[in-house]
A tleap script that builds the chain and sets N, CA, C and O, in Angstrom:
source leaprc.protein.ff14SB
mol = sequence {
  NMET LEU LEU THR PRO THR MET ILE GLY ALA
  ILE LEU ALA GLY ILE CYS LEU TRP THR LEU
  PHE TRP ALA ALA LEU HIE LYS ILE GLU GLU
  ILE PRO TYR VAL ARG ASP ILE LEU THR THR
  ASN GLU CYS LEU ASP TRP ILE GLN GLN ARG
  PRO GLY LEU THR ILE LEU LEU THR GLU ALA
  THR ASN TYR PHE ALA HIE GLY ILE SER SER
  PRO VAL GLY VAL GLY PHE ALA MET GLY GLY
  THR ILE VAL ASN MET LEU ALA VAL TYR GLY
  TYR ILE PRO SER ARG GLY LEU LEU SER VAL
  ILE SER ALA LYS LEU ARG THR SER LEU VAL
  ASN HIE SER CTHR
}
set mol.1.N position { 84.850 -130.444 66.565 }
set mol.1.CA position { 83.911 -129.574 66.421 }
set mol.1.C position { 84.204 -128.657 65.218 }
set mol.1.O position { 85.265 -128.033 65.195 }
set mol.2.N position { 83.255 -128.545 64.159 }
set mol.2.CA position { 83.507 -127.756 63.001 }
set mol.2.C position { 83.160 -126.308 63.284 }
set mol.2.O position { 82.042 -125.976 63.678 }
set mol.3.N position { 84.133 -125.472 63.077 }
set mol.3.CA position { 83.869 -124.058 63.273 }
set mol.3.C position { 83.308 -123.345 61.927 }
set mol.3.O position { 84.060 -122.746 61.158 }
set mol.4.N position { 82.119 -123.451 61.751 }
set mol.4.CA position { 81.393 -122.737 60.667 }
set mol.4.C position { 81.137 -121.276 60.997 }
set mol.4.O position { 81.227 -120.843 62.146 }
set mol.5.N position { 80.812 -120.527 59.931 }
set mol.5.CA position { 80.487 -119.116 60.353 }
set mol.5.C position { 79.325 -119.024 61.303 }
set mol.5.O position { 79.362 -118.175 62.194 }
set mol.6.N position { 78.303 -119.827 61.182 }
set mol.6.CA position { 77.239 -119.821 62.187 }
set mol.6.C position { 77.668 -120.099 63.574 }
set mol.6.O position { 77.272 -119.395 64.503 }
set mol.7.N position { 78.508 -121.156 63.752 }
set mol.7.CA position { 79.095 -121.450 65.070 }
set mol.7.C position { 79.895 -120.329 65.575 }
set mol.7.O position { 79.777 -119.961 66.744 }
set mol.8.N position { 80.697 -119.771 64.761 }
set mol.8.CA position { 81.678 -118.573 65.193 }
set mol.8.C position { 80.737 -117.415 65.648 }
set mol.8.O position { 81.042 -116.711 66.611 }
set mol.9.N position { 79.511 -117.218 64.889 }
set mol.9.CA position { 78.791 -116.038 65.253 }
set mol.9.C position { 78.091 -116.323 66.618 }
set mol.9.O position { 77.948 -115.412 67.434 }
set mol.10.N position { 77.639 -117.643 66.873 }
set mol.10.CA position { 77.024 -118.005 68.134 }
set mol.10.C position { 77.956 -117.709 69.322 }
set mol.10.O position { 77.573 -117.120 70.333 }
set mol.11.N position { 79.228 -118.169 69.123 }
set mol.11.CA position { 80.326 -118.016 70.193 }
set mol.11.C position { 80.523 -116.576 70.437 }
set mol.11.O position { 80.639 -116.141 71.583 }
set mol.12.N position { 80.566 -115.769 69.314 }
set mol.12.CA position { 80.829 -114.331 69.469 }
set mol.12.C position { 79.601 -113.650 70.170 }
set mol.12.O position { 79.720 -112.720 70.968 }
set mol.13.N position { 78.472 -114.180 69.807 }
set mol.13.CA position { 77.167 -113.683 70.462 }
set mol.13.C position { 77.211 -113.897 72.026 }
set mol.13.O position { 76.871 -113.039 72.841 }
set mol.14.N position { 77.653 -115.093 72.316 }
set mol.14.CA position { 77.693 -115.451 73.709 }
set mol.14.C position { 78.729 -114.615 74.474 }
set mol.14.O position { 78.510 -114.111 75.575 }
set mol.15.N position { 79.793 -114.523 73.839 }
set mol.15.CA position { 80.899 -113.588 74.395 }
set mol.15.C position { 80.296 -112.220 74.645 }
set mol.15.O position { 80.444 -111.658 75.730 }
set mol.16.N position { 79.612 -111.682 73.636 }
set mol.16.CA position { 79.149 -110.305 73.734 }
set mol.16.C position { 78.026 -110.207 74.880 }
set mol.16.O position { 78.036 -109.286 75.696 }
set mol.17.N position { 77.183 -111.092 74.882 }
set mol.17.CA position { 75.985 -111.044 75.944 }
set mol.17.C position { 76.562 -111.175 77.328 }
set mol.17.O position { 76.156 -110.411 78.204 }
set mol.18.N position { 77.471 -112.079 77.593 }
set mol.18.CA position { 77.982 -112.136 78.945 }
set mol.18.C position { 78.897 -111.016 79.328 }
set mol.18.O position { 79.012 -110.649 80.498 }
set mol.19.N position { 79.585 -110.444 78.267 }
set mol.19.CA position { 80.402 -109.225 78.508 }
set mol.19.C position { 79.524 -108.143 78.982 }
set mol.19.O position { 79.816 -107.474 79.974 }
set mol.20.N position { 78.404 -107.949 78.262 }
set mol.20.CA position { 77.383 -106.920 78.589 }
set mol.20.C position { 76.913 -107.118 80.119 }
set mol.20.O position { 76.767 -106.155 80.872 }
set mol.21.N position { 76.703 -108.381 80.488 }
set mol.21.CA position { 76.140 -108.664 81.749 }
set mol.21.C position { 77.253 -108.251 82.777 }
set mol.21.O position { 76.865 -107.566 83.723 }
set mol.22.N position { 78.481 -108.551 82.722 }
set mol.22.CA position { 79.456 -108.207 83.603 }
set mol.22.C position { 79.678 -106.664 83.625 }
set mol.22.O position { 79.885 -106.063 84.679 }
set mol.23.N position { 79.627 -106.066 82.433 }
set mol.23.CA position { 79.690 -104.529 82.446 }
set mol.23.C position { 78.492 -103.979 83.114 }
set mol.23.O position { 78.664 -103.003 83.844 }
set mol.24.N position { 77.331 -104.452 82.972 }
set mol.24.CA position { 76.120 -103.983 83.550 }
set mol.24.C position { 76.097 -104.240 85.121 }
set mol.24.O position { 75.340 -103.608 85.857 }
set mol.25.N position { 76.873 -105.096 85.529 }
set mol.25.CA position { 76.992 -105.301 87.007 }
set mol.25.C position { 77.734 -104.203 87.674 }
set mol.25.O position { 77.539 -104.007 88.874 }
set mol.26.N position { 78.620 -103.425 86.963 }
set mol.26.CA position { 79.258 -102.348 87.558 }
set mol.26.C position { 78.312 -101.051 87.544 }
set mol.26.O position { 78.686 -99.991 88.044 }
set mol.27.N position { 77.111 -101.206 86.959 }
set mol.27.CA position { 76.148 -100.024 86.840 }
set mol.27.C position { 74.956 -100.241 87.831 }
set mol.27.O position { 73.950 -99.537 87.748 }
set mol.28.N position { 75.076 -101.147 88.694 }
set mol.28.CA position { 73.947 -101.420 89.574 }
set mol.28.C position { 73.506 -100.144 90.426 }
set mol.28.O position { 72.323 -99.925 90.685 }
set mol.29.N position { 74.512 -99.354 90.825 }
set mol.29.CA position { 74.179 -98.254 91.678 }
set mol.29.C position { 73.343 -97.129 90.979 }
set mol.29.O position { 72.852 -96.195 91.615 }
set mol.30.N position { 73.218 -97.281 89.650 }
set mol.30.CA position { 72.688 -96.247 88.864 }
set mol.30.C position { 71.001 -96.603 88.653 }
set mol.30.O position { 70.229 -95.802 88.125 }
set mol.31.N position { 70.629 -97.831 89.121 }
set mol.31.CA position { 69.207 -98.221 89.065 }
set mol.31.C position { 68.530 -97.727 90.167 }
set mol.31.O position { 69.015 -98.016 91.261 }
set mol.32.N position { 67.475 -97.018 90.143 }
set mol.32.CA position { 66.878 -96.226 91.267 }
set mol.32.C position { 66.699 -97.005 92.521 }
set mol.32.O position { 67.346 -96.723 93.530 }
set mol.33.N position { 65.789 -98.034 92.484 }
set mol.33.CA position { 65.420 -98.797 93.790 }
set mol.33.C position { 66.455 -99.946 94.144 }
set mol.33.O position { 66.455 -100.438 95.273 }
set mol.34.N position { 67.253 -100.325 93.253 }
set mol.34.CA position { 68.278 -101.259 93.506 }
set mol.34.C position { 69.463 -100.779 94.234 }
set mol.34.O position { 70.045 -101.519 95.028 }
set mol.35.N position { 69.849 -99.567 94.000 }
set mol.35.CA position { 70.978 -98.961 94.662 }
set mol.35.C position { 70.765 -98.868 96.150 }
set mol.35.O position { 71.762 -98.819 96.871 }
set mol.36.N position { 69.497 -98.838 96.705 }
set mol.36.CA position { 69.284 -98.947 98.066 }
set mol.36.C position { 69.525 -100.224 98.736 }
set mol.36.O position { 69.856 -100.323 99.918 }
set mol.37.N position { 69.351 -101.167 97.954 }
set mol.37.CA position { 69.514 -102.561 98.453 }
set mol.37.C position { 70.946 -103.255 98.304 }
set mol.37.O position { 71.461 -104.006 99.132 }
set mol.38.N position { 71.484 -102.851 97.081 }
set mol.38.CA position { 72.641 -103.654 96.639 }
set mol.38.C position { 73.601 -102.780 96.021 }
set mol.38.O position { 73.164 -101.896 95.285 }
set mol.39.N position { 74.979 -102.899 96.223 }
set mol.39.CA position { 76.031 -102.275 95.577 }
set mol.39.C position { 76.897 -103.226 94.648 }
set mol.39.O position { 76.907 -104.446 94.817 }
set mol.40.N position { 77.550 -102.650 93.754 }
set mol.40.CA position { 78.523 -103.320 92.861 }
set mol.40.C position { 79.543 -104.143 93.772 }
set mol.40.O position { 79.833 -105.319 93.556 }
set mol.41.N position { 80.038 -103.388 94.794 }
set mol.41.CA position { 81.117 -104.140 95.574 }
set mol.41.C position { 80.577 -105.286 96.346 }
set mol.41.O position { 81.264 -106.292 96.525 }
set mol.42.N position { 79.359 -105.170 96.813 }
set mol.42.CA position { 78.740 -106.288 97.541 }
set mol.42.C position { 78.643 -107.527 96.666 }
set mol.42.O position { 78.931 -108.653 97.072 }
set mol.43.N position { 78.195 -107.233 95.373 }
set mol.43.CA position { 78.111 -108.339 94.414 }
set mol.43.C position { 79.395 -108.984 93.980 }
set mol.43.O position { 79.529 -110.204 93.885 }
set mol.44.N position { 80.347 -108.088 93.718 }
set mol.44.CA position { 81.630 -108.590 93.505 }
set mol.44.C position { 82.358 -109.267 94.569 }
set mol.44.O position { 83.155 -110.168 94.309 }
set mol.45.N position { 82.105 -108.851 95.827 }
set mol.45.CA position { 82.720 -109.513 96.989 }
set mol.45.C position { 82.042 -110.882 97.095 }
set mol.45.O position { 82.729 -111.880 97.311 }
set mol.46.N position { 80.740 -110.959 96.951 }
set mol.46.CA position { 80.036 -112.335 97.003 }
set mol.46.C position { 80.540 -113.232 95.974 }
set mol.46.O position { 80.766 -114.411 96.244 }
set mol.47.N position { 80.730 -112.750 94.813 }
set mol.47.CA position { 81.279 -113.592 93.720 }
set mol.47.C position { 82.642 -114.110 94.051 }
set mol.47.O position { 82.951 -115.284 93.849 }
set mol.48.N position { 83.521 -113.148 94.604 }
set mol.48.CA position { 84.978 -113.567 94.864 }
set mol.48.C position { 84.886 -114.680 96.063 }
set mol.48.O position { 85.678 -115.622 96.097 }
set mol.49.N position { 83.963 -114.516 96.945 }
set mol.49.CA position { 83.847 -115.560 97.948 }
set mol.49.C position { 83.288 -116.928 97.508 }
set mol.49.O position { 83.546 -117.962 98.124 }
set mol.50.N position { 82.480 -116.877 96.370 }
set mol.50.CA position { 81.878 -118.096 95.941 }
set mol.50.C position { 82.106 -118.283 94.438 }
set mol.50.O position { 81.107 -118.205 93.723 }
set mol.51.N position { 83.234 -118.506 93.896 }
set mol.51.CA position { 83.482 -118.531 92.503 }
set mol.51.C position { 82.902 -119.735 91.915 }
set mol.51.O position { 82.328 -119.629 90.832 }
set mol.52.N position { 82.981 -120.875 92.502 }
set mol.52.CA position { 82.466 -122.123 92.067 }
set mol.52.C position { 80.899 -122.022 91.838 }
set mol.52.O position { 80.370 -122.425 90.802 }
set mol.53.N position { 80.242 -121.483 92.832 }
set mol.53.CA position { 78.810 -121.263 92.777 }
set mol.53.C position { 78.333 -120.382 91.653 }
set mol.53.O position { 77.334 -120.589 90.964 }
set mol.54.N position { 79.207 -119.332 91.549 }
set mol.54.CA position { 78.948 -118.282 90.466 }
set mol.54.C position { 79.016 -119.044 89.183 }
set mol.54.O position { 78.101 -118.898 88.373 }
set mol.55.N position { 79.987 -119.821 88.927 }
set mol.55.CA position { 80.212 -120.498 87.599 }
set mol.55.C position { 79.021 -121.450 87.334 }
set mol.55.O position { 78.471 -121.558 86.238 }
set mol.56.N position { 78.680 -122.130 88.455 }
set mol.56.CA position { 77.476 -123.128 88.328 }
set mol.56.C position { 76.298 -122.375 87.960 }
set mol.56.O position { 75.553 -122.812 87.083 }
set mol.57.N position { 76.047 -121.219 88.584 }
set mol.57.CA position { 74.758 -120.488 88.317 }
set mol.57.C position { 74.747 -119.888 86.934 }
set mol.57.O position { 73.715 -119.888 86.263 }
set mol.58.N position { 75.943 -119.349 86.474 }
set mol.58.CA position { 75.954 -118.768 85.091 }
set mol.58.C position { 75.868 -119.834 83.927 }
set mol.58.O position { 75.353 -119.554 82.845 }
set mol.59.N position { 76.388 -121.031 84.206 }
set mol.59.CA position { 76.300 -122.134 83.265 }
set mol.59.C position { 74.982 -122.667 83.303 }
set mol.59.O position { 74.455 -122.988 82.238 }
set mol.60.N position { 74.388 -122.804 84.358 }
set mol.60.CA position { 72.913 -123.258 84.405 }
set mol.60.C position { 72.056 -122.234 83.645 }
set mol.60.O position { 71.199 -122.650 82.865 }
set mol.61.N position { 72.233 -120.964 83.824 }
set mol.61.CA position { 71.557 -119.931 83.115 }
set mol.61.C position { 71.742 -120.156 81.642 }
set mol.61.O position { 70.738 -120.198 80.931 }
set mol.62.N position { 72.982 -120.309 81.102 }
set mol.62.CA position { 73.337 -120.493 79.884 }
set mol.62.C position { 72.545 -121.727 79.182 }
set mol.62.O position { 71.880 -121.598 78.155 }
set mol.63.N position { 72.701 -122.818 79.822 }
set mol.63.CA position { 72.160 -124.051 79.270 }
set mol.63.C position { 70.670 -124.248 79.431 }
set mol.63.O position { 70.044 -124.950 78.638 }
set mol.64.N position { 70.110 -123.647 80.431 }
set mol.64.CA position { 68.657 -123.640 80.582 }
set mol.64.C position { 67.980 -122.746 79.501 }
set mol.64.O position { 66.954 -123.106 78.923 }
set mol.65.N position { 68.587 -121.597 79.265 }
set mol.65.CA position { 68.192 -120.656 78.181 }
set mol.65.C position { 68.399 -121.157 76.841 }
set mol.65.O position { 67.510 -120.934 76.018 }
set mol.66.N position { 69.443 -121.808 76.485 }
set mol.66.CA position { 69.712 -122.216 75.117 }
set mol.66.C position { 69.815 -123.722 74.829 }
set mol.66.O position { 69.911 -124.156 73.681 }
set mol.67.N position { 69.792 -124.432 75.832 }
set mol.67.CA position { 69.661 -125.938 75.718 }
set mol.67.C position { 70.942 -126.577 75.179 }
set mol.67.O position { 71.932 -125.923 74.850 }
set mol.68.N position { 70.838 -127.942 75.114 }
set mol.68.CA position { 71.988 -128.699 74.561 }
set mol.68.C position { 71.705 -129.384 73.271 }
set mol.68.O position { 72.579 -129.946 72.612 }
set mol.69.N position { 70.432 -129.314 72.930 }
set mol.69.CA position { 69.986 -129.914 71.691 }
set mol.69.C position { 70.449 -129.253 70.326 }
set mol.69.O position { 70.501 -129.884 69.270 }
set mol.70.N position { 70.766 -127.964 70.458 }
set mol.70.CA position { 71.147 -127.251 69.308 }
set mol.70.C position { 72.759 -126.955 69.230 }
set mol.70.O position { 73.349 -126.440 70.180 }
set mol.71.N position { 73.293 -127.257 68.244 }
set mol.71.CA position { 74.731 -126.942 68.294 }
set mol.71.C position { 75.017 -125.402 68.413 }
set mol.71.O position { 75.996 -124.994 69.038 }
set mol.72.N position { 74.169 -124.601 67.820 }
set mol.72.CA position { 74.343 -123.064 67.758 }
set mol.72.C position { 74.147 -122.694 69.309 }
set mol.72.O position { 74.913 -121.881 69.827 }
set mol.73.N position { 73.210 -123.240 69.978 }
set mol.73.CA position { 73.004 -123.064 71.337 }
set mol.73.C position { 74.115 -123.359 72.241 }
set mol.73.O position { 74.408 -122.569 73.139 }
set mol.74.N position { 74.755 -124.462 72.050 }
set mol.74.CA position { 75.925 -124.875 72.728 }
set mol.74.C position { 77.074 -123.914 72.466 }
set mol.74.O position { 77.835 -123.591 73.378 }
set mol.75.N position { 77.205 -123.451 71.216 }
set mol.75.CA position { 78.221 -122.518 70.843 }
set mol.75.C position { 78.063 -121.206 71.536 }
set mol.75.O position { 79.038 -120.583 71.955 }
set mol.76.N position { 76.781 -120.768 71.663 }
set mol.76.CA position { 76.460 -119.578 72.320 }
set mol.76.C position { 76.884 -119.732 73.872 }
set mol.76.O position { 77.447 -118.792 74.435 }
set mol.77.N position { 76.612 -120.893 74.526 }
set mol.77.CA position { 76.855 -121.140 75.907 }
set mol.77.C position { 78.374 -121.175 75.953 }
set mol.77.O position { 78.925 -120.648 76.919 }
set mol.78.N position { 79.078 -121.728 75.030 }
set mol.78.CA position { 80.594 -121.758 75.030 }
set mol.78.C position { 81.207 -120.454 75.226 }
set mol.78.O position { 82.033 -120.212 76.107 }
set mol.79.N position { 80.734 -119.557 74.301 }
set mol.79.CA position { 81.256 -118.179 74.396 }
set mol.79.C position { 80.915 -117.495 75.826 }
set mol.79.O position { 81.743 -116.796 76.411 }
set mol.80.N position { 79.748 -117.734 76.285 }
set mol.80.CA position { 79.453 -117.241 77.635 }
set mol.80.C position { 80.411 -117.823 78.611 }
set mol.80.O position { 80.873 -117.105 79.497 }
set mol.81.N position { 80.758 -119.141 78.504 }
set mol.81.CA position { 81.589 -119.830 79.493 }
set mol.81.C position { 82.952 -119.237 79.531 }
set mol.81.O position { 83.568 -119.124 80.590 }
set mol.82.N position { 83.470 -118.821 78.272 }
set mol.82.CA position { 84.757 -118.208 78.132 }
set mol.82.C position { 84.818 -116.916 78.965 }
set mol.82.O position { 85.737 -116.696 79.754 }
set mol.83.N position { 83.814 -116.091 78.754 }
set mol.83.CA position { 83.767 -114.792 79.435 }
set mol.83.C position { 83.486 -114.931 80.951 }
set mol.83.O position { 84.021 -114.169 81.756 }
set mol.84.N position { 82.644 -115.910 81.324 }
set mol.84.CA position { 82.409 -116.120 82.695 }
set mol.84.C position { 83.667 -116.650 83.482 }
set mol.84.O position { 83.925 -116.273 84.625 }
set mol.85.N position { 84.367 -117.485 82.834 }
set mol.85.CA position { 85.585 -117.975 83.497 }
set mol.85.C position { 86.679 -116.952 83.766 }
set mol.85.O position { 87.384 -116.887 84.773 }
set mol.86.N position { 86.703 -116.115 82.630 }
set mol.86.CA position { 87.688 -114.914 82.615 }
set mol.86.C position { 87.289 -113.885 83.752 }
set mol.86.O position { 88.092 -113.305 84.482 }
set mol.87.N position { 85.994 -113.768 83.773 }
set mol.87.CA position { 85.482 -112.740 84.878 }
set mol.87.C position { 85.755 -113.243 86.210 }
set mol.87.O position { 86.420 -112.588 87.013 }
set mol.88.N position { 85.248 -114.426 86.484 }
set mol.88.CA position { 85.165 -115.006 87.882 }
set mol.88.C position { 86.627 -115.312 88.404 }
set mol.88.O position { 86.974 -114.973 89.535 }
set mol.89.N position { 87.494 -115.992 87.494 }
set mol.89.CA position { 88.772 -116.383 87.922 }
set mol.89.C position { 89.934 -115.461 87.633 }
set mol.89.O position { 91.040 -115.667 88.135 }
set mol.90.N position { 89.679 -114.414 86.800 }
set mol.90.CA position { 90.654 -113.547 86.309 }
set mol.90.C position { 90.440 -111.974 86.842 }
set mol.90.O position { 91.198 -111.409 87.629 }
set mol.91.N position { 89.352 -111.447 86.296 }
set mol.91.CA position { 89.105 -110.082 86.739 }
set mol.91.C position { 88.741 -109.924 88.171 }
set mol.91.O position { 89.386 -109.105 88.826 }
set mol.92.N position { 87.838 -110.569 88.714 }
set mol.92.CA position { 87.396 -110.326 90.067 }
set mol.92.C position { 88.447 -110.568 91.141 }
set mol.92.O position { 88.612 -109.783 92.074 }
set mol.93.N position { 89.166 -111.705 90.971 }
set mol.93.CA position { 90.322 -111.734 92.033 }
set mol.93.C position { 91.338 -110.718 91.933 }
set mol.93.O position { 91.945 -110.431 92.965 }
set mol.94.N position { 91.651 -110.066 90.744 }
set mol.94.CA position { 92.663 -109.103 90.512 }
set mol.94.C position { 92.199 -107.671 90.579 }
set mol.94.O position { 93.007 -106.770 90.353 }
set mol.95.N position { 90.975 -107.418 90.869 }
set mol.95.CA position { 90.399 -106.015 90.900 }
set mol.95.C position { 91.100 -105.214 91.828 }
set mol.95.O position { 91.277 -104.031 91.539 }
set mol.96.N position { 91.593 -105.731 93.054 }
set mol.96.CA position { 92.318 -104.884 94.044 }
set mol.96.C position { 93.594 -104.403 93.386 }
set mol.96.O position { 93.901 -103.211 93.391 }
set mol.97.N position { 94.312 -105.315 92.837 }
set mol.97.CA position { 95.641 -104.914 92.132 }
set mol.97.C position { 95.312 -103.912 90.993 }
set mol.97.O position { 96.037 -102.926 90.857 }
set mol.98.N position { 94.330 -104.100 90.230 }
set mol.98.CA position { 93.895 -103.257 89.095 }
set mol.98.C position { 93.611 -101.816 89.749 }
set mol.98.O position { 94.119 -100.821 89.232 }
set mol.99.N position { 92.808 -101.711 90.870 }
set mol.99.CA position { 92.650 -100.413 91.344 }
set mol.99.C position { 93.862 -99.722 91.832 }
set mol.99.O position { 93.927 -98.498 91.719 }
set mol.100.N position { 94.817 -100.386 92.359 }
set mol.100.CA position { 96.138 -99.752 92.814 }
set mol.100.C position { 96.840 -99.304 91.640 }
set mol.100.O position { 97.406 -98.211 91.666 }
set mol.101.N position { 96.867 -100.108 90.504 }
set mol.101.CA position { 97.483 -99.691 89.277 }
set mol.101.C position { 96.888 -98.486 88.710 }
set mol.101.O position { 97.586 -97.581 88.254 }
set mol.102.N position { 95.555 -98.453 88.729 }
set mol.102.CA position { 94.599 -97.298 88.257 }
set mol.102.C position { 94.935 -96.017 89.033 }
set mol.102.O position { 95.079 -94.936 88.461 }
set mol.103.N position { 95.052 -96.179 90.343 }
set mol.103.CA position { 95.283 -95.027 91.117 }
set mol.103.C position { 96.706 -94.419 90.887 }
set mol.103.O position { 96.879 -93.206 90.772 }
set mol.104.N position { 97.663 -95.294 90.831 }
set mol.104.CA position { 99.134 -94.799 90.411 }
set mol.104.C position { 99.036 -94.023 89.031 }
set mol.104.O position { 99.516 -92.902 88.866 }
set mol.105.N position { 98.445 -94.657 88.179 }
set mol.105.CA position { 98.319 -93.955 86.822 }
set mol.105.C position { 97.663 -92.697 86.858 }
set mol.105.O position { 98.168 -91.767 86.231 }
set mol.106.N position { 96.565 -92.521 87.527 }
set mol.106.CA position { 95.901 -91.305 87.754 }
set mol.106.C position { 96.796 -90.243 88.387 }
set mol.106.O position { 96.849 -89.114 87.899 }
set mol.107.N position { 97.479 -90.577 89.432 }
set mol.107.CA position { 98.317 -89.653 90.208 }
set mol.107.C position { 99.521 -89.233 89.261 }
set mol.107.O position { 99.858 -88.051 89.197 }
set mol.108.N position { 100.143 -90.188 88.553 }
set mol.108.CA position { 101.113 -89.824 87.685 }
set mol.108.C position { 100.700 -88.843 86.550 }
set mol.108.O position { 101.461 -87.937 86.208 }
set mol.109.N position { 99.449 -89.040 85.954 }
set mol.109.CA position { 98.984 -88.254 85.027 }
set mol.109.C position { 98.659 -86.841 85.551 }
set mol.109.O position { 98.934 -85.867 84.851 }
set mol.110.N position { 98.110 -86.707 86.704 }
set mol.110.CA position { 97.875 -85.411 87.295 }
set mol.110.C position { 99.176 -84.729 87.660 }
set mol.110.O position { 99.176 -83.500 87.593 }
set mol.111.N position { 100.229 -85.315 88.018 }
set mol.111.CA position { 101.481 -84.725 88.297 }
set mol.111.C position { 102.174 -84.336 87.095 }
set mol.111.O position { 102.894 -83.338 87.146 }
set mol.112.N position { 102.054 -85.008 85.977 }
set mol.112.CA position { 102.642 -84.576 84.657 }
set mol.112.C position { 101.926 -83.466 84.065 }
set mol.112.O position { 102.547 -82.615 83.428 }
set mol.113.N position { 100.598 -83.396 84.229 }
set mol.113.CA position { 99.828 -82.226 83.641 }
set mol.113.C position { 99.959 -80.915 84.406 }
set mol.113.O position { 99.613 -79.872 83.850 }
set mol.114.N position { 100.429 -80.904 85.621 }
set mol.114.CA position { 100.584 -79.701 86.343 }
set mol.114.C position { 101.931 -79.116 86.252 }
set mol.114.O position { 102.188 -78.066 86.841 }
savepdb mol mol.pdb
quit
């Protein structure tokens, strides 16, 4: 595969779009009618219990939206695939550990400032 500026731009665009999606997932509780039905932790727990299905759904969304007939569309989907794999198999399984580290950092910062 030849990495032209157009292809690199498509890959970066896919990375940015799916990064925004995963960041927006953490803001579900700020949407007025959705917060009564769904929480971020419920979504993340569902994803953690079904990582394969989550990847399948995100990839189906990628390729249905952008198709496989255009190289730029495939590049866009590849960028999304990278982010989705990192989110589903990296960030979501390790969020418990990340919250413990974050809590320790917060307490050490509070103790040092007083």
